[in-house]
N, CA, C and O atoms as a GROMACS GRO file, in nm:
protein
  460
    1MET      N    1   3.892  -3.432   2.060
    1MET     CA    2   3.762  -3.454   2.001
    1MET      C    3   3.664  -3.349   2.049
    1MET      O    4   3.667  -3.305   2.164
    2SER      N    5   3.581  -3.311   1.961
    2SER     CA    6   3.481  -3.209   1.990
    2SER      C    7   3.345  -3.276   2.010
    2SER      O    8   3.316  -3.380   1.950
    3ASP      N    9   3.261  -3.213   2.094
    3ASP     CA   10   3.125  -3.264   2.117
    3ASP      C   11   3.029  -3.218   2.008
    3ASP      O   12   2.914  -3.263   2.005
    4GLN      N   13   3.074  -3.131   1.920
    4GLN     CA   14   2.986  -3.079   1.815
    4GLN      C   15   2.978  -3.177   1.699
    4GLN      O   16   3.076  -3.245   1.668
    5PRO      N   17   2.860  -3.184   1.634
    5PRO     CA   18   2.849  -3.273   1.517
    5PRO      C   19   2.932  -3.218   1.402
    5PRO      O   20   2.960  -3.098   1.398
    6PRO      N   21   2.972  -3.304   1.309
    6PRO     CA   22   3.050  -3.255   1.195
    6PRO      C   23   2.968  -3.155   1.113
    6PRO      O   24   2.848  -3.173   1.093
    7ARG      N   25   3.034  -3.053   1.068
    7ARG     CA   26   2.967  -2.946   0.996
    7ARG      C   27   2.968  -2.975   0.846
    7ARG      O   28   3.059  -3.040   0.795
    8ASP      N   29   2.862  -2.926   0.777
    8ASP     CA   30   2.852  -2.943   0.632
    8ASP      C   31   2.960  -2.857   0.568
    8ASP      O   32   2.964  -2.736   0.590
    9SER      N   33   3.047  -2.917   0.490
    9SER     CA   34   3.161  -2.844   0.434
    9SER      C   35   3.119  -2.751   0.320
    9SER      O   36   3.200  -2.668   0.277
   10SER      N   37   2.996  -2.762   0.269
   10SER     CA   38   2.955  -2.674   0.159
   10SER      C   39   2.910  -2.538   0.210
   10SER      O   40   2.898  -2.444   0.130
   11ARG      N   41   2.886  -2.525   0.339
   11ARG     CA   42   2.843  -2.396   0.395
   11ARG      C   43   2.954  -2.336   0.479
   11ARG      O   44   3.022  -2.409   0.551
   12PRO      N   45   2.974  -2.206   0.473
   12PRO     CA   46   3.079  -2.144   0.555
   12PRO      C   47   3.036  -2.143   0.702
   12PRO      O   48   2.916  -2.153   0.732
   13PRO      N   49   3.131  -2.132   0.792
   13PRO     CA   50   3.096  -2.128   0.935
   13PRO      C   51   3.019  -2.000   0.966
   13PRO      O   52   3.040  -1.898   0.899
   14PRO      N   53   2.931  -2.001   1.066
   14PRO     CA   54   2.854  -1.881   1.100
   14PRO      C   55   2.946  -1.772   1.156
   14PRO      O   56   3.046  -1.800   1.222
   15LEU      N   57   2.910  -1.649   1.128
   15LEU     CA   58   2.987  -1.535   1.177
   15LEU      C   59   2.947  -1.506   1.321
   15LEU      O   60   2.832  -1.525   1.358
   16PRO      N   61   3.041  -1.458   1.402
   16PRO     CA   62   3.003  -1.422   1.539
   16PRO      C   63   2.916  -1.296   1.536
   16PRO      O   64   2.933  -1.209   1.451
   17ALA      N   65   2.823  -1.290   1.630
   17ALA     CA   66   2.732  -1.175   1.636
   17ALA      C   67   2.808  -1.054   1.688
   17ALA      O   68   2.870  -1.059   1.794
   18ALA      N   69   2.802  -0.946   1.612
   18ALA     CA   70   2.867  -0.822   1.653
   18ALA      C   71   2.763  -0.732   1.720
   18ALA      O   72   2.649  -0.725   1.675
   19PRO      N   73   2.801  -0.663   1.825
   19PRO     CA   74   2.704  -0.573   1.889
   19PRO      C   75   2.672  -0.456   1.796
   19PRO      O   76   2.758  -0.406   1.723
   20LEU      N   77   2.546  -0.414   1.799
   20LEU     CA   78   2.503  -0.301   1.717
   20LEU      C   79   2.554  -0.172   1.777
   20LEU      O   80   2.549  -0.152   1.898
   21GLN      N   81   2.604  -0.086   1.692
   21GLN     CA   82   2.653   0.044   1.737
   21GLN      C   83   2.555   0.152   1.695
   21GLN      O   84   2.537   0.175   1.576
   22TYR      N   85   2.491   0.216   1.789
   22TYR     CA   86   2.396   0.323   1.760
   22TYR      C   87   2.462   0.456   1.791
   22TYR      O   88   2.529   0.473   1.892
   23ALA      N   89   2.442   0.550   1.702
   23ALA     CA   90   2.496   0.683   1.722
   23ALA      C   91   2.385   0.774   1.773
   23ALA      O   92   2.271   0.764   1.729
   24ALA      N   93   2.418   0.858   1.863
   24ALA     CA   94   2.321   0.954   1.916
   24ALA      C   95   2.298   1.063   1.811
   24ALA      O   96   2.390   1.098   1.737
   25PRO      N   97   2.177   1.118   1.805
   25PRO     CA   98   2.154   1.228   1.710
   25PRO      C   99   2.236   1.350   1.749
   25PRO      O  100   2.271   1.365   1.866
   26PRO      N  101   2.267   1.436   1.653
   26PRO     CA  102   2.345   1.555   1.686
   26PRO      C  103   2.270   1.644   1.785
   26PRO      O  104   2.147   1.641   1.793
   27SER      N  105   2.345   1.723   1.859
   27SER     CA  106   2.282   1.809   1.958
   27SER      C  107   2.193   1.912   1.888
   27SER      O  108   2.229   1.966   1.784
   28GLY      N  109   2.078   1.937   1.946
   28GLY     CA  110   1.983   2.032   1.890
   28GLY      C  111   1.890   1.973   1.786
   28GLY      O  112   1.803   2.042   1.734
   29TYR      N  113   1.905   1.845   1.756
   29TYR     CA  114   1.820   1.780   1.656
   29TYR      C  115   1.687   1.742   1.719
   29TYR      O  116   1.683   1.683   1.827
   30GLU      N  117   1.579   1.777   1.651
   30GLU     CA  118   1.446   1.742   1.697
   30GLU      C  119   1.379   1.656   1.592
   30GLU      O  120   1.391   1.681   1.472
   31LEU      N  121   1.308   1.554   1.637
   31LEU     CA  122   1.232   1.473   1.543
   31LEU      C  123   1.114   1.555   1.493
   31LEU      O  124   1.048   1.623   1.572
   32PRO      N  125   1.085   1.550   1.364
   32PRO     CA  126   0.971   1.626   1.313
   32PRO      C  127   0.841   1.567   1.365
   32PRO      O  128   0.829   1.446   1.380
   33PRO      N  129   0.742   1.654   1.392
   33PRO     CA  130   0.613   1.602   1.436
   33PRO      C  131   0.547   1.520   1.325
   33PRO      O  132   0.581   1.533   1.207
   34ALA      N  133   0.452   1.438   1.364
   34ALA     CA  134   0.385   1.350   1.268
   34ALA      C  135   0.314   1.429   1.159
   34ALA      O  136   0.302   1.382   1.046
   35SER      N  137   0.267   1.548   1.190
   35SER     CA  138   0.195   1.626   1.089
   35SER      C  139   0.286   1.665   0.973
   35SER      O  140   0.240   1.672   0.859
   36LYS      N  141   0.414   1.690   1.001
   36LYS     CA  142   0.507   1.723   0.892
   36LYS      C  143   0.527   1.602   0.801
   36LYS      O  144   0.528   1.615   0.679
   37ALA      N  145   0.541   1.485   0.860
   37ALA     CA  146   0.557   1.364   0.779
   37ALA      C  147   0.432   1.338   0.698
   37ALA      O  148   0.441   1.302   0.580
   38GLN      N  149   0.316   1.354   0.758
   38GLN     CA  150   0.191   1.330   0.686
   38GLN      C  151   0.173   1.431   0.573
   38GLN      O  152   0.116   1.397   0.469
   39ARG      N  153   0.221   1.554   0.590
   39ARG     CA  154   0.214   1.654   0.484
   39ARG      C  155   0.296   1.609   0.363
   39ARG      O  156   0.253   1.626   0.249
   40VAL      N  157   0.413   1.551   0.388
   40VAL     CA  158   0.495   1.500   0.278
   40VAL      C  159   0.424   1.383   0.211
   40VAL      O  160   0.422   1.373   0.089
   41PHE      N  161   0.366   1.293   0.292
   41PHE     CA  162   0.293   1.179   0.236
   41PHE      C  163   0.178   1.226   0.150
   41PHE      O  164   0.151   1.168   0.044
   42ASP      N  165   0.108   1.331   0.193
   42ASP     CA  166  -0.007   1.380   0.118
   42ASP      C  167   0.032   1.447  -0.012
   42ASP      O  168  -0.038   1.434  -0.112
   43THR      N  169   0.143   1.520  -0.012
   43THR     CA  170   0.177   1.598  -0.130
   43THR      C  171   0.270   1.527  -0.227
   43THR      O  172   0.262   1.552  -0.347
   44VAL      N  173   0.356   1.440  -0.180
   44VAL     CA  174   0.454   1.377  -0.267
   44VAL      C  175   0.416   1.232  -0.292
   44VAL      O  176   0.365   1.197  -0.399
   45ALA      N  177   0.439   1.149  -0.195
   45ALA     CA  178   0.408   1.006  -0.206
   45ALA      C  179   0.426   0.945  -0.069
   45ALA      O  180   0.493   1.001   0.018
   46GLY      N  181   0.366   0.831  -0.051
   46GLY     CA  182   0.383   0.760   0.075
   46GLY      C  183   0.254   0.698   0.122
   46GLY      O  184   0.151   0.710   0.056
   47PRO      N  185   0.259   0.633   0.236
   47PRO     CA  186   0.140   0.565   0.287
   47PRO      C  187   0.038   0.664   0.340
   47PRO      O  188   0.072   0.771   0.388
   48ASN      N  189  -0.086   0.626   0.329
   48ASN     CA  190  -0.194   0.708   0.384
   48ASN      C  191  -0.239   0.640   0.512
   48ASN      O  192  -0.287   0.527   0.508
   49VAL      N  193  -0.224   0.706   0.624
   49VAL     CA  194  -0.260   0.649   0.753
   49VAL      C  195  -0.394   0.702   0.804
   49VAL      O  196  -0.431   0.673   0.918
   50ARG      N  197  -0.465   0.777   0.724
   50ARG     CA  198  -0.595   0.829   0.766
   50ARG      C  199  -0.702   0.722   0.745
   50ARG      O  200  -0.722   0.674   0.634
   51LEU      N  201  -0.769   0.687   0.852
   51LEU     CA  202  -0.869   0.581   0.847
   51LEU      C  203  -0.984   0.619   0.754
   51LEU      O  204  -1.028   0.535   0.675
   52LEU      N  205  -1.032   0.742   0.761
   52LEU     CA  206  -1.146   0.782   0.677
   52LEU      C  207  -1.111   0.773   0.528
   52LEU      O  208  -1.192   0.726   0.449
   53ASP      N  209  -0.993   0.818   0.491
   53ASP     CA  210  -0.950   0.809   0.351
   53ASP      C  211  -0.947   0.664   0.305
   53ASP      O  212  -0.993   0.631   0.195
   54ASN      N  213  -0.893   0.577   0.389
   54ASN     CA  214  -0.883   0.437   0.352
   54ASN      C  215  -1.020   0.371   0.343
   54ASN      O  216  -1.042   0.287   0.256
   55LEU      N  217  -1.112   0.408   0.432
   55LEU     CA  218  -1.247   0.352   0.425
   55LEU      C  219  -1.322   0.401   0.302
   55LEU      O  220  -1.394   0.324   0.238
   56VAL      N  221  -1.304   0.528   0.267
   56VAL     CA  222  -1.366   0.582   0.145
   56VAL      C  223  -1.312   0.509   0.024
   56VAL      O  224  -1.388   0.472  -0.066
   57GLN      N  225  -1.182   0.488   0.020
   57GLN     CA  226  -1.122   0.419  -0.094
   57GLN      C  227  -1.168   0.273  -0.100
   57GLN      O  228  -1.193   0.221  -0.209
   58LEU      N  229  -1.180   0.208   0.014
   58LEU     CA  230  -1.229   0.070   0.016
   58LEU      C  231  -1.372   0.062  -0.038
   58LEU      O  232  -1.403  -0.025  -0.118
   59GLY      N  233  -1.458   0.154   0.006
   59GLY     CA  234  -1.596   0.156  -0.043
   59GLY      C  235  -1.601   0.179  -0.194
   59GLY      O  236  -1.680   0.114  -0.263
   60CYS      N  237  -1.519   0.270  -0.243
   60CYS     CA  238  -1.517   0.298  -0.387
   60CYS      C  239  -1.471   0.175  -0.466
   60CYS      O  240  -1.526   0.144  -0.571
   61VAL      N  241  -1.371   0.106  -0.416
   61VAL     CA  242  -1.318  -0.011  -0.486
   61VAL      C  243  -1.421  -0.124  -0.487
   61VAL      O  244  -1.439  -0.190  -0.589
   62VAL      N  245  -1.489  -0.146  -0.375
   62VAL     CA  246  -1.591  -0.251  -0.370
   62VAL      C  247  -1.706  -0.218  -0.466
   62VAL      O  248  -1.753  -0.305  -0.539
   63GLU      N  249  -1.751  -0.093  -0.464
   63GLU     CA  250  -1.858  -0.054  -0.555
   63GLU      C  251  -1.813  -0.059  -0.701
   63GLU      O  252  -1.889  -0.102  -0.788
   64GLY      N  253  -1.692  -0.016  -0.728
   64GLY     CA  254  -1.640  -0.022  -0.864
   64GLY      C  255  -1.632  -0.164  -0.915
   64GLY      O  256  -1.664  -0.190  -1.031
   65GLY      N  257  -1.591  -0.256  -0.830
   65GLY     CA  258  -1.589  -0.397  -0.868
   65GLY      C  259  -1.728  -0.450  -0.896
   65GLY      O  260  -1.749  -0.526  -0.990
   66GLY      N  261  -1.825  -0.410  -0.812
   66GLY     CA  262  -1.964  -0.453  -0.834
   66GLY      C  263  -2.021  -0.398  -0.963
   66GLY      O  264  -2.089  -0.470  -1.037
   67VAL      N  265  -1.995  -0.272  -0.991
   67VAL     CA  266  -2.043  -0.212  -1.116
   67VAL      C  267  -1.977  -0.281  -1.235
   67VAL      O  268  -2.043  -0.305  -1.336
   68GLY      N  269  -1.848  -0.312  -1.223
   68GLY     CA  270  -1.779  -0.381  -1.332
   68GLY      C  271  -1.837  -0.519  -1.358
   68GLY      O  272  -1.848  -0.561  -1.474
   69VAL      N  273  -1.874  -0.592  -1.252
   69VAL     CA  274  -1.936  -0.723  -1.270
   69VAL      C  275  -2.072  -0.710  -1.338
   69VAL      O  276  -2.105  -0.790  -1.426
   70VAL      N  277  -2.151  -0.610  -1.298
   70VAL     CA  278  -2.282  -0.589  -1.361
   70VAL      C  279  -2.266  -0.554  -1.509
   70VAL      O  280  -2.339  -0.606  -1.593
   71VAL      N  281  -2.170  -0.467  -1.541
   71VAL     CA  282  -2.146  -0.433  -1.682
   71VAL      C  283  -2.100  -0.557  -1.758
   71VAL      O  284  -2.144  -0.579  -1.871
   72GLY      N  285  -2.014  -0.638  -1.698
   72GLY     CA  286  -1.972  -0.762  -1.762
   72GLY      C  287  -2.089  -0.856  -1.785
   72GLY      O  288  -2.095  -0.925  -1.887
   73LEU      N  289  -2.181  -0.860  -1.690
   73LEU     CA  290  -2.300  -0.943  -1.704
   73LEU      C  291  -2.388  -0.895  -1.819
   73LEU      O  292  -2.445  -0.976  -1.892
   74LEU      N  293  -2.397  -0.763  -1.836
   74LEU     CA  294  -2.481  -0.707  -1.941
   74LEU      C  295  -2.420  -0.726  -2.081
   74LEU      O  296  -2.493  -0.739  -2.179
   75ILE      N  297  -2.287  -0.728  -2.090
   75ILE     CA  298  -2.226  -0.736  -2.224
   75ILE      C  299  -2.186  -0.876  -2.266
   75ILE      O  300  -2.148  -0.898  -2.381
   76ARG      N  301  -2.194  -0.974  -2.174
   76ARG     CA  302  -2.154  -1.109  -2.216
   76ARG      C  303  -2.252  -1.166  -2.317
   76ARG      O  304  -2.372  -1.144  -2.310
   77LYS      N  305  -2.197  -1.238  -2.411
   77LYS     CA  306  -2.277  -1.290  -2.522
   77LYS      C  307  -2.321  -1.434  -2.498
   77LYS      O  308  -2.429  -1.473  -2.541
   78THR      N  309  -2.239  -1.512  -2.431
   78THR     CA  310  -2.271  -1.652  -2.406
   78THR      C  311  -2.313  -1.670  -2.260
   78THR      O  312  -2.236  -1.638  -2.170
   79PRO      N  313  -2.434  -1.718  -2.236
   79PRO     CA  314  -2.475  -1.743  -2.097
   79PRO      C  315  -2.382  -1.844  -2.030
   79PRO      O  316  -2.346  -1.946  -2.090
   80GLY      N  317  -2.345  -1.817  -1.908
   80GLY     CA  318  -2.257  -1.906  -1.834
   80GLY      C  319  -2.109  -1.877  -1.853
   80GLY      O  320  -2.027  -1.941  -1.788
   81ASP      N  321  -2.073  -1.783  -1.939
   81ASP     CA  322  -1.933  -1.749  -1.962
   81ASP      C  323  -1.887  -1.654  -1.850
   81ASP      O  324  -1.938  -1.542  -1.842
   82PRO      N  325  -1.793  -1.695  -1.765
   82PRO     CA  326  -1.752  -1.610  -1.652
   82PRO      C  327  -1.649  -1.503  -1.689
   82PRO      O  328  -1.627  -1.411  -1.611
   83PHE      N  329  -1.587  -1.513  -1.806
   83PHE     CA  330  -1.480  -1.418  -1.840
   83PHE      C  331  -1.526  -1.272  -1.838
   83PHE      O  332  -1.456  -1.190  -1.779
   84PRO      N  333  -1.640  -1.236  -1.898
   84PRO     CA  334  -1.679  -1.095  -1.893
   84PRO      C  335  -1.705  -1.046  -1.751
   84PRO      O  336  -1.680  -0.929  -1.721
   85LEU      N  337  -1.753  -1.133  -1.664
   85LEU     CA  338  -1.777  -1.092  -1.524
   85LEU      C  339  -1.645  -1.064  -1.453
   85LEU      O  340  -1.630  -0.964  -1.383
   86VAL      N  341  -1.550  -1.154  -1.470
   86VAL     CA  342  -1.419  -1.139  -1.405
   86VAL      C  343  -1.346  -1.017  -1.462
   86VAL      O  344  -1.290  -0.936  -1.387
   87ALA      N  345  -1.346  -1.005  -1.595
   87ALA     CA  346  -1.278  -0.891  -1.658
   87ALA      C  347  -1.344  -0.759  -1.618
   87ALA      O  348  -1.275  -0.662  -1.587
   88GLY      N  349  -1.477  -0.756  -1.618
   88GLY     CA  350  -1.546  -0.634  -1.577
   88GLY      C  351  -1.519  -0.599  -1.432
   88GLY      O  352  -1.501  -0.482  -1.399
   89GLY      N  353  -1.515  -0.701  -1.345
   89GLY     CA  354  -1.485  -0.675  -1.204
   89GLY      C  355  -1.346  -0.620  -1.184
   89GLY      O  356  -1.327  -0.525  -1.108
   90LEU      N  357  -1.247  -0.678  -1.251
   90LEU     CA  358  -1.110  -0.630  -1.239
   90LEU      C  359  -1.094  -0.488  -1.294
   90LEU      O  360  -1.027  -0.404  -1.235
   91ILE      N  361  -1.154  -0.465  -1.410
   91ILE     CA  362  -1.146  -0.329  -1.467
   91ILE      C  363  -1.215  -0.230  -1.377
   91ILE      O  364  -1.166  -0.118  -1.359
   92GLY      N  365  -1.328  -0.267  -1.319
   92GLY     CA  366  -1.399  -0.178  -1.227
   92GLY      C  367  -1.319  -0.148  -1.102
   92GLY      O  368  -1.317  -0.034  -1.055
   93VAL      N  369  -1.253  -0.250  -1.046
   93VAL     CA  370  -1.172  -0.229  -0.926
   93VAL      C  371  -1.054  -0.137  -0.956
   93VAL      O  372  -1.027  -0.045  -0.879
   94ILE      N  373  -0.986  -0.159  -1.066
   94ILE     CA  374  -0.870  -0.077  -1.101
   94ILE      C  375  -0.912   0.068  -1.129
   94ILE      O  376  -0.846   0.162  -1.084
   95ALA      N  377  -1.021   0.084  -1.204
   95ALA     CA  378  -1.069   0.219  -1.235
   95ALA      C  379  -1.113   0.292  -1.108
   95ALA      O  380  -1.081   0.409  -1.089
   96ALA      N  381  -1.186   0.222  -1.020
   96ALA     CA  382  -1.232   0.287  -0.897
   96ALA      C  383  -1.116   0.321  -0.805
   96ALA      O  384  -1.118   0.425  -0.739
   97LEU      N  385  -1.015   0.236  -0.800
   97LEU     CA  386  -0.897   0.263  -0.719
   97LEU      C  387  -0.825   0.388  -0.768
   97LEU      O  388  -0.786   0.474  -0.689
   98ALA      N  389  -0.808   0.398  -0.898
   98ALA     CA  390  -0.739   0.515  -0.955
   98ALA      C  391  -0.819   0.643  -0.933
   98ALA      O  392  -0.764   0.744  -0.891
   99VAL      N  393  -0.949   0.637  -0.961
   99VAL     CA  394  -1.032   0.757  -0.948
   99VAL      C  395  -1.041   0.801  -0.802
   99VAL      O  396  -1.029   0.920  -0.773
  100SER      N  397  -1.062   0.706  -0.710
  100SER     CA  398  -1.075   0.744  -0.570
  100SER      C  399  -0.942   0.798  -0.516
  100SER      O  400  -0.942   0.890  -0.434
  101GLY      N  401  -0.830   0.742  -0.561
  101GLY     CA  402  -0.700   0.795  -0.519
  101GLY      C  403  -0.677   0.936  -0.568
  101GLY      O  404  -0.624   1.020  -0.494
  102VAL      N  405  -0.715   0.964  -0.691
  102VAL     CA  406  -0.700   1.099  -0.746
  102VAL      C  407  -0.790   1.197  -0.670
  102VAL      O  408  -0.747   1.307  -0.636
  103VAL      N  409  -0.914   1.157  -0.642
  103VAL     CA  410  -1.007   1.246  -0.571
  103VAL      C  411  -0.956   1.274  -0.430
  103VAL      O  412  -0.959   1.389  -0.385
  104ILE      N  413  -0.911   1.171  -0.358
  104ILE     CA  414  -0.859   1.193  -0.223
  104ILE      C  415  -0.736   1.282  -0.228
  104ILE      O  416  -0.719   1.368  -0.141
  105GLY      N  417  -0.649   1.263  -0.327
  105GLY     CA  418  -0.531   1.349  -0.341
  105GLY      C  419  -0.568   1.494  -0.366
  105GLY      O  420  -0.505   1.584  -0.311
  106ILE      N  421  -0.669   1.518  -0.451
  106ILE     CA  422  -0.712   1.655  -0.478
  106ILE      C  423  -0.771   1.718  -0.353
  106ILE      O  424  -0.740   1.833  -0.321
  107VAL      N  425  -0.856   1.644  -0.283
  107VAL     CA  426  -0.918   1.698  -0.160
  107VAL      C  427  -0.810   1.730  -0.057
  107VAL      O  428  -0.815   1.836   0.004
  108ARG      N  429  -0.715   1.641  -0.038
  108ARG     CA  430  -0.608   1.666   0.059
  108ARG      C  431  -0.517   1.779   0.011
  108ARG      O  432  -0.466   1.855   0.094
  109GLY      N  433  -0.496   1.792  -0.118
  109GLY     CA  434  -0.414   1.902  -0.170
  109GLY      C  435  -0.476   2.038  -0.142
  109GLY      O  436  -0.406   2.132  -0.107
  110PHE      N  437  -0.608   2.047  -0.158
  110PHE     CA  438  -0.677   2.172  -0.126
  110PHE      C  439  -0.673   2.198   0.022
  110PHE      O  440  -0.662   2.313   0.065
  111GLY      N  441  -0.682   2.091   0.104
  111GLY     CA  442  -0.675   2.108   0.250
  111GLY      C  443  -0.540   2.161   0.294
  111GLY      O  444  -0.533   2.245   0.383
  112ILE      N  445  -0.433   2.113   0.232
  112ILE     CA  446  -0.298   2.161   0.266
  112ILE      C  447  -0.281   2.305   0.218
  112ILE      O  448  -0.216   2.386   0.285
  113GLY      N  449  -0.339   2.337   0.103
  113GLY     CA  450  -0.329   2.474   0.051
  113GLY      C  451  -0.397   2.576   0.140
  113GLY      O  452  -0.356   2.691   0.145
  114ARG      N  453  -0.503   2.533   0.210
  114ARG     CA  454  -0.574   2.624   0.300
  114ARG      C  455  -0.497   2.651   0.429
  114ARG      O  456  -0.518   2.755   0.492
  115ARG      N  457  -0.409   2.558   0.471
  115ARG     CA  458  -0.337   2.576   0.597
  115ARG      C  459  -0.229   2.677   0.589
  115ARG      O  460  -0.160   2.702   0.687
   0.00000   0.00000   0.00000
């Protein structure tokens, strides 16, 4: 008799944990500095880790959403109808996000071209 409770027959038994095998990098291999990785992120695609860029984009998105809500308020026909405000806010946020991303990309592209 075993001290273990009966196991659910619908599930397979757990696999034993295998030790992880790590391979050492080849001799002479150097990790690229962070600036090389950031250059790829700036020119191709990837995350932006620059605080100033992210704060500029956040400000643009917040202002774009506010402008969109104001435009929705101005064009709504029925008082009390929230749809134009919500739609205007979403359109403003999306437009500001796209425009600010393009502007930051252009500015960073010129910065890389100067180096």
